C-alpha positions in Angstrom: 17.4 -6.8 -3.7 18.2 -10.2 -2.2 15.8 -12.9 -3.4 14.9 -11.2 -6.7 16.5 -11.9 -10.0 16.0 -8.4 -11.3 15.7 -5.2 -9.2 14.0 -3.4 -12.0 10.6 -4.9 -10.9 11.1 -4.2 -7.2 10.0 -0.9 -5.7 11.0 -0.1 -2.1 8.9 2.5 -0.2 9.3 2.9 3.6 6.3 5.1 4.0 3.3 2.6 4.0 0.7 5.0 2.5 2.9 6.1 -0.3 3.8 2.4 -1.0 0.2 1.5 -1.2 -0.5 4.4 -3.6 2.5 3.4 -5.7 1.3 -0.2 -5.9 -2.2 0.9 -6.9 -0.8 3.3 -9.6 1.4 0.5 -11.1 -1.4 -2.1 -11.1 -3.1 -3.2 -14.3 -6.8 -4.1 -14.6 -6.3 -7.8 -13.7 -3.5 -7.5 -11.2 -3.8 -8.5 -7.6 -2.3 -6.4 -4.8 -1.7 -8.0 -1.4 -1.2 -5.8 1.6 0.4 -7.8 4.5 1.9 -7.2 7.8 -0.3 -4.5 9.5 -3.5 -6.4 10.4 -6.9 -5.1 11.3 -6.1 -3.3 14.6 -7.0 0.1 13.4 -3.6 1.5 14.3 0.0 1.5 13.3 2.8 1.2 15.9 5.4 3.9 15.4 8.1 3.7 18.1 6.1 3.2 21.3 3.0 5.0 20.1 -0.2 3.5 18.5 -1.2 5.8 15.7 -4.7 5.5 14.2 -4.4 3.9 10.7 -6.8 2.2 8.3 -5.6 0.8 5.0 -9.2 0.8 3.7 -9.2 4.6 4.1 -5.8 4.8 2.3 -7.1 2.8 -0.7 -10.4 4.8 -0.9 -8.4 8.1 -0.7 -6.3 6.9 -3.7 -9.3 6.1 -5.8 -11.1 9.3 -4.8 -8.1 11.4 -5.6 -7.4 9.6 -8.9 -11.2 9.5 -9.7 -10.8 5.8 -10.7 -13.6 3.3 -10.4 -13.4 0.4 -7.9 -14.3 -2.8 -9.7 
């Protein structure tokens, strides 16, 4: 991938929810995950349609599914 010296540490996921879940699953205890680009509008634009979307819900869904503790 352009701009990275090693593609082994780069994961490309076009589906935002799966990408967030992947980042959370790969993170260690002291890692920081930064989600950028969507904002706080409460929706995601797909084509010409505004689809309801909340990253907080996606993150909570991951931790509830994995039964992990938010610290």
